[in-house]
C-alpha positions as semicolon CSV with decimal commas, in nm:
position;residue;x (nm);y (nm);z (nm)
1;X;-4,695;-3,251;-2,201
2;X;-4,483;-2,987;-2,034
3;X;-4,194;-3,111;-1,812
4;X;-4,121;-2,798;-1,660
5;X;-4,326;-2,735;-1,348
6;X;-4,539;-2,431;-1,337
7;X;-4,467;-2,155;-1,094
8;X;-4,738;-2,038;-0,863
9;X;-4,960;-1,785;-1,009
10;X;-4,847;-1,413;-0,946
11;X;-4,968;-1,063;-1,039
12;X;-4,775;-0,985;-1,379
13;X;-4,598;-0,653;-1,394
14;X;-4,572;-0,427;-1,720
15;X;-4,463;-0,618;-2,015
16;X;-4,097;-0,561;-2,111
17;X;-4,032;-0,810;-2,409
18;X;-4,295;-0,995;-2,604
19;X;-4,561;-1,136;-2,354
20;X;-4,307;-1,116;-2,060
21;X;-4,276;-0,887;-1,775
22;X;-3,944;-0,843;-1,588
23;X;-3,982;-1,128;-1,365
24;X;-4,055;-1,383;-1,665
25;X;-3,765;-1,250;-1,858
26;X;-3,539;-1,284;-1,557
27;X;-3,659;-1,640;-1,480
28;X;-3,604;-1,746;-1,832
29;X;-3,237;-1,667;-1,789
30;X;-3,202;-1,828;-1,446
31;X;-3,137;-2,220;-1,474
32;X;-3,242;-2,258;-1,091
33;X;-3,601;-2,170;-1,200
34;X;-3,598;-2,476;-1,448
35;X;-3,348;-2,713;-1,267
36;X;-3,403;-2,668;-0,885
37;X;-3,153;-2,968;-0,832
38;X;-2,871;-2,756;-1,024
39;X;-2,656;-2,769;-0,682
40;X;-2,684;-3,138;-0,679
41;X;-2,592;-3,185;-1,037
42;X;-2,288;-2,943;-1,010
43;X;-2,163;-3,137;-0,709
44;X;-2,192;-3,473;-0,874
45;X;-1,999;-3,340;-1,200
46;X;-1,727;-3,190;-0,950
47;X;-1,684;-3,522;-0,781
48;X;-1,699;-3,717;-1,076
49;X;-1,432;-3,502;-1,241
50;X;-1,228;-3,532;-0,936
51;X;-1,233;-3,917;-0,934
52;X;-1,132;-3,925;-1,309
53;X;-0,837;-3,699;-1,243
54;X;-0,732;-3,904;-0,952
55;X;-0,726;-4,212;-1,178
56;X;-0,539;-4,068;-1,465
57;X;-0,190;-4,062;-1,581
58;X;-0,014;-3,794;-1,742
59;X;-0,178;-3,686;-2,062
60;X;-0,040;-3,778;-2,413
61;X;-0,076;-3,507;-2,660
62;X;-0,155;-3,593;-3,019
63;X;-0,164;-3,339;-3,299
64;X;-0,418;-3,333;-3,549
65;X;-0,321;-2,990;-3,721
66;X;-0,052;-2,743;-3,731
67;X;-0,168;-2,494;-3,444
68;X;-0,119;-2,495;-3,079
69;X;-0,487;-2,563;-3,041
70;X;-0,510;-2,863;-3,285
71;X;-0,423;-3,130;-3,052
72;X;-0,588;-3,389;-2,823
73;X;-0,475;-3,465;-2,474
74;X;-0,524;-3,841;-2,410
75;X;-0,560;-3,955;-2,062
76;X;-0,528;-4,316;-1,955
77;X;-0,718;-4,428;-1,664
78;X;-0,579;-4,698;-1,436
79;X;-0,874;-4,848;-1,287
């Protein structure tokens, strides 16, 4: 069973890679083709991040290694 909806039939152009024409190859790298609700998902993620940041106090950094990149920022949420 395929969960990806099939696009309407269209005339294929010359093959450019394996069994794909240029349009099929472009579609393979375009998430909007496979997730048409992407703008909704992005907006929900942004809103959730803003709510989380609004409820977070200052971060406490905890190191787990010697380099500058080896640390965790821990945020305490207020409610």
